[in-house]
TORMIBA-951845 format. One record per residue (C-alpha): residue number from 1; x, y, z. Coordinates in steps of 0.001 Angstrom, whole numbers. Example, Ala and Ser with C-alpha at 12.3 -4.5 7.8 and 13.67 -1.06 7.14 Angstrom:
// TORMIBA-951845
{pt 1; {12300; -4500; 7800}}
{pt 2; {13670; -1060; 7140}}
***
This chain:
// TORMIBA-951845
{pt 1; {172840; 151792; 116310}}
{pt 2; {170456; 152339; 119205}}
{pt 3; {170814; 155817; 120666}}
{pt 4; {170371; 156836; 124283}}
{pt 5; {166839; 157840; 125204}}
{pt 6; {166574; 161632; 124674}}
{pt 7; {164554; 161972; 127880}}
{pt 8; {167467; 160473; 129807}}
{pt 9; {169938; 162788; 128083}}
{pt 10; {167855; 165789; 129183}}
{pt 11; {168388; 165011; 132871}}
{pt 12; {172060; 163994; 132688}}
{pt 13; {174839; 166420; 133583}}
{pt 14; {178607; 166190; 133788}}
{pt 15; {179468; 164679; 137184}}
{pt 16; {182376; 167111; 137559}}
{pt 17; {181078; 170501; 136376}}
{pt 18; {177302; 169850; 136378}}
{pt 19; {177153; 171238; 132833}}
{pt 20; {174513; 169718; 130556}}
{pt 21; {175451; 167021; 128054}}
{pt 22; {174022; 166201; 124644}}
{pt 23; {174346; 163375; 122142}}
{pt 24; {177188; 163794; 119706}}
{pt 25; {176729; 163261; 115980}}
{pt 26; {177375; 159741; 114717}}
{pt 27; {180286; 161095; 112635}}
{pt 28; {182030; 162224; 115836}}
{pt 29; {181555; 158802; 117434}}
{pt 30; {182999; 157206; 114279}}
{pt 31; {186029; 159547; 114427}}
{pt 32; {186620; 158708; 118097}}
{pt 33; {186242; 154981; 117452}}
{pt 34; {188814; 155145; 114668}}
{pt 35; {191273; 156814; 117057}}
{pt 36; {190464; 154189; 119725}}
{pt 37; {191167; 151432; 117196}}
{pt 38; {194534; 153072; 116484}}
{pt 39; {195199; 153127; 120260}}
{pt 40; {195508; 156921; 120323}}
{pt 41; {192940; 157934; 122952}}
{pt 42; {193310; 158459; 126699}}
{pt 43; {190553; 159084; 129210}}
{pt 44; {190764; 161675; 132004}}
{pt 45; {192440; 159092; 134261}}
{pt 46; {195213; 158797; 131651}}
{pt 47; {194297; 155250; 130704}}
{pt 48; {194153; 154130; 127098}}
{pt 49; {190573; 153742; 125887}}
{pt 50; {190270; 150243; 124422}}
{pt 51; {186527; 149712; 124046}}
{pt 52; {184747; 151491; 121167}}
{pt 53; {181902; 153847; 121932}}
{pt 54; {178365; 152935; 120991}}
{pt 55; {177453; 156585; 121395}}
{pt 56; {178721; 159630; 123236}}
{pt 57; {177527; 162496; 125402}}
{pt 58; {179354; 165770; 124930}}
{pt 59; {179572; 168299; 127739}}
{pt 60; {178089; 171639; 126690}}
{pt 61; {181500; 173359; 126767}}
{pt 62; {182662; 170790; 124154}}
{pt 63; {185633; 169713; 126299}}
{pt 64; {184675; 166214; 127499}}
{pt 65; {182773; 163354; 125929}}
{pt 66; {181318; 160610; 128104}}
{pt 67; {181111; 157175; 126505}}
{pt 68; {177908; 155227; 126039}}
{pt 69; {178228; 151463; 126050}}
{pt 70; {175329; 149022; 125704}}
{pt 71; {172977; 152047; 125696}}
{pt 72; {174217; 153022; 129176}}
{pt 73; {175938; 156404; 129662}}
{pt 74; {179201; 155991; 131582}}
{pt 75; {179048; 159173; 133657}}
{pt 76; {182228; 158671; 135665}}
{pt 77; {184673; 161592; 135723}}
{pt 78; {187711; 159402; 135029}}
{pt 79; {186027; 157731; 132046}}
{pt 80; {185478; 161052; 130281}}
{pt 81; {187464; 161555; 127102}}
{pt 82; {189071; 164994; 126626}}
{pt 83; {188103; 166372; 123216}}
{pt 84; {191402; 168252; 122871}}
{pt 85; {192839; 164963; 121572}}
{pt 86; {190841; 165484; 118377}}
{pt 87; {191874; 169056; 117593}}
***
């Protein structure tokens, strides 16, 4: 799996809170993708997430993960995935 360029990650921030983001461990992406496959994940907009993540960027307060698809971070507020779904 190709990861997002670390230099890009350094300049990205959450579009809502402006908090920094960082790459999540591959195990976390795998856990999220399993839940997506089981149709158990909603994004901030309340829509079911159907497309698996290639990677993810976690907001520094650990509350929201932004998906990465085709090596492109999807930094749209509504596309964020609340991490409380995994607790």
